[in-house]
N, C-alpha and C positions, 0 to 999 in steps of 0.2 A: 287682274284689274280689267274692267271692260274697256274695249277699244274706243268706246264713246265717252271716256272719262277725262278727256283733255280739252284745252280751249279750241273751239271750232271757229275757224275763220270762214266767213260766208261770202260767196260771189254775188255781186249785185245783178239785178235784172232791170234793164232800162226800158222806159216807156216814152215814146214820143207823144207830145201833147201840143195842141194848137197854141197854148199859152206858155210853152216851155222855152228854154234858152240854153246857155252854155256855162252857167255859173258853177256847176259842179266841176267843170274843167278848170275854171279860173280860181275858185276858192279852195277846192279840195284836191286839185291835181289829178282829177279823173281822166282816164283815156276813154273818151266817149265813142260809141259806135256811130256809123253812118257818116254822112257828109259833114264838112266842117261847120255848116250852118243848120244841121238837123236840130229841131227844137226838142231837146230832152227835158221833159217835165218832171219825171219821177224816176227815182232809183229805189227799187224794192230791195231792202237790205236783209230782212229776215221775214220769210213768207212761207206758209204751208197751207195753200188753198186748193182744194180739189176742183173748184170752179170759180170763175169771176164773172162779173156782169159785163155785157158787151160794151157798154159805154165807159166802164171803169178800167178793169184789167184786160179787156179785149175778148173775154168769153172763154178763154182756155184755162186750164189749171196753171198754177204758179207755185213752184217749189224751189226753195233756196238750195244751192249746191255747195257742198263743203269743199274748201280750197286747200286744205293742208292735212298732213298726218295720214294715218292708216285709212281714214274714211274719205280721202280726197277723191273727188269725182262722183261721190254718191249724194243723192238729195237728202235733205233733212227728213222728208216724208218717208223715204225708204228706210232710213235709220230707225225712225220711230215705229215702224211696222214690226221691228224685232223686239220681243218682250224684254230681254235683258238690256238692250241698248236704250229702249224707252225708259226703263227704270233708272238707268244710269244718268240719262239727260234730265228727266222730269221729277223723279222720286215721288213726292206727294202732290205735285201739280197736275191736275187733270187736263186732258186734251179738251179742245173746244167742242161744242155740241156737234160740229161737223167732222170731228175726228182728227183735227190738225193741231199744230202748235197754237197755243191760245193768245198769240199777240202778233201784230204785223208792224214792222219797222220800215220807215221810208225816209228819203230826202225828197222834198218838193222844191223845184226851181220855178218860181212864178216870174217869168219874164213879162207877162201881162196878167191882168186880173183873172183868177179862176172864177168859174160860175158861182153865183150866189146859190147856195144849196143847203139841204138839210138831210140828215140821216134818220131812219125810222125811230119814232118815239117808242117807249116800252108798250104803250097801249096799242099803237099801230102794229108793232111786231107780234103782239099776242093774237091779233085778229088776222094777220097775214103771214103764215109760216115761212113763205119764201123771202120775206123781208128780214134782214139781220140788223141788229143794233150795231151802231158804230160810235163809240165814244173815243175821243182822240185828244192828243195834246200836241201843240206846236212849240218847239224850242226854236227861237229866232237865232239863226247862225250868222246871216249877213243881210244887210238891208241898204237900199239906196235912200238918200235923204227924202223925207216926206212920205215914204211908203206907209201904207195902212193895211190893217186887217179889219174885217167886218165881222162883228160878233154880237148877235142878238138883234132884236127888233125894238125900235124906238118906243118909249113909254107912250101909252094911249092909243097905239095903232091896233086896229081891229082886223080880223080876217077879211072883212069886206073892204077896208081901206087898202090892204095889201093886194087883194085881187084887182081892185080898180086901177092901182098903180101898175100892176103887171100887164093889164090889158093895154095900157098906154105904151108899155115896152120902151121906155126912155130912161136914161140916167136921171134926168130931172124929176121924174115921177117916183122912181124906185129908191134911189140912194138916200134921200132924206128920211126914209122909213127904217134905215139900218143904223145900228150903232157902229161908229167908225173910231179906230184908235191908231194913232201913229205908234210905231214900235221901234225898239232898239235891240241890238244883239245882246243875248243873254237873258232876255225875257222868256217866260214860258206861259202859255195860255191853254187852259183846259177847256174842252168843248164837249159837254155831255151830249149824248144822242138826243136829238130833238132841238138842238141849237141851230138857228139859221145863221150861216156864216159864209165868208169868202176870204181867201188869201189874196191880198192885193199885189199888183205888179211891183217888181223890184225887191222881192223878199225870197231868201233861201231858208227853209226850215227843215229841222229833223222832226219827223212825225212818229209818234207812238200811238197805236190805236188797237182796238179790238179787231179780230180777224174777219172783217167784212168789207165789201166795197159797194154795198147797196146805197145808192145816192139818188136823191130827187133834186133835179135842177129847178131853181126858182126863176132865175134871171141870168142871161148870158151876155150882157153888155153889148147887145146889138149884133153879136155873131149869128150867122145863119147856118142851118144844116145840122144843128145838134138838138136833140129832143129835150123839151121842157116837161116837167111833171108837176104842174101847178096845183092840181087838186090834191094829190098825195102830199105834196110839200106843205100846203096850208094845213092839211089834217094833222101832219106830224109836228109842226112848228110849235115851240114854246113861245108864246107872245110876251113881249116885255124885254127889258135889258137883261143880258146874261150876267149872272152873278156866280162866278166859279171861284171866288176868293177863298172859300172854305176848303177848296182842294189844292190851293197853291200856298203852302206854308212859307216858302222863301227863307227858311232858317239856315243861317250860315254857321259853320263850325270849323275852327282851326284844328288841323291835325298835326301829326309829327313831321319833322323835317321840312317844314315850309309848305306842307300840303293843306288843302282847303276843300270843304264839301258844302254844297248848298242843296237843301231839300226843295225840289221844284214842284212835284205833284204827289199827292196821296189820294187815291180813289179806290173803289172796290175792284178795279180791273188791273191796276199796275201802280208802281211807284217809280218816280224818276228823280235821280240826283245828278248833280254836276260835280265832278271831281277835278281838281287840278293839282299838279305837283311839279317841282323843278327837276331839271336834269340831274341825274345822280341819285334821285330818290329811290329807295328800295323798301319793300314791305311784303308781307304775305297778302295774298288776294285770291278770292275764289267765290264760288257759289255757296249757298247755305245748304245744310243737310236736308232741308225740306223742299228745295226747288232750285231751278237754274237762275242765272243772271245773264243779261246781255249788256255789252258795252258798245257804244258808238264813239269812236275816236274823232274828236273835233279838230285838234291841232297837236303839233309836236310828234313825238314817237315814243314807243314803249315796247318792251319785250315781256311776255307773260309765259311762264313755264308751269306745267302741271300735268299729271298723268303720264309722265315719261316723254312729253312733247314740249317744244318751245316754239313760240310764234312771235315774229316781229310785226308791229302794226304802226301805221302812220295815219295822218289825217284822212278821214273818209272810210277807214276800215271798220268793219263790224264783227264782233266776236260773240259767240254763245258759249258761256261757261256752264258745263253740265253740273248737275247737283252732286254727282259722284266724284267730281274733280277734287273736292276738298281744298285745303290750303295750297295754293300755288305760290310762285315767286314772281313778283312784279319788279321790273327795273325800268325807270323812266330814262330814256336815252337823249331826249331833247324836251325842254319845257312842254308839258302836255296838259290837255284838258279832254275829258271824255264824259259822256252821259252813261249812267248806269241805270238799267231798267230791271226792276225786281217784280216777281210774280208770287202771290198777289202783293199789293202795296205793303211795304214794311220799312224798317229802318235801313238806312244806307249801310252798305258793307264795304268799306275800304279795305278792311283787314279781316 
């Protein structure tokens, strides 16, 4: 059996951001790098990017490192460069157009508002090869009272209206042109590429996205020193309220032994389900024969064994289950909840 056929626990990569905070430490028990007040805005959980944008990932390559088993210390990128290991991990799932793993998983800690931004629309990306599509979903992990996300442009707003508001560069001019929503833990919002959006301050999310960090900033809440990309953003934006309801089924299913599953997102790029199970729950669990599965553990603890290896996980840990792992053994050791990401979108696989 391939040495890449067991559950791979991935080491996070942290990014300081002007809008970041310490919520990953408080809510997920993370041991964050740097000073006690270093503003950690992003934790890249599963990433395989040969390059990143200077304003997003810092300009360098970003590769997840495996933290357990025979492949401990190796990057996912290096593992996927081996034909046999790549087949064990991916099976029928193709690499991204840039030759990396075809998804990027993160946590975002918005201690303050993120910039209002948009990612390239399909039409823009077709005309600008350097611009990569970025469709994403936010699962709300924790939220302060009254915190909001911004998702879509208010009905009736024209490109000229938005440009005029941006020239004024004030909250009073810009915010009324955005669709704002108060959010609660457990909600999931899908944001297709081309959606004008911003994560508001006081929110921690798990983000599932296509593997790109091409971002055009529209408005930065009065902060200085960060580049705006107004022309490109207006060209890319889908004007009007965002309607992603067709991608968010919200279907809840009761499983065996007190377990429960909720289908959160179904789109062409990925599927997301939330699973929960009580302490003592056991079952088979693994990837499908046609592709891998990723888990982001939100709370509690569990142990997953497969491919001759066993790994214990707690809140904040992220696992990649290779396609060749087959049926593993899941044991929930403390009431647990986790997100499962499938590639491409498909039915949830608890067992």
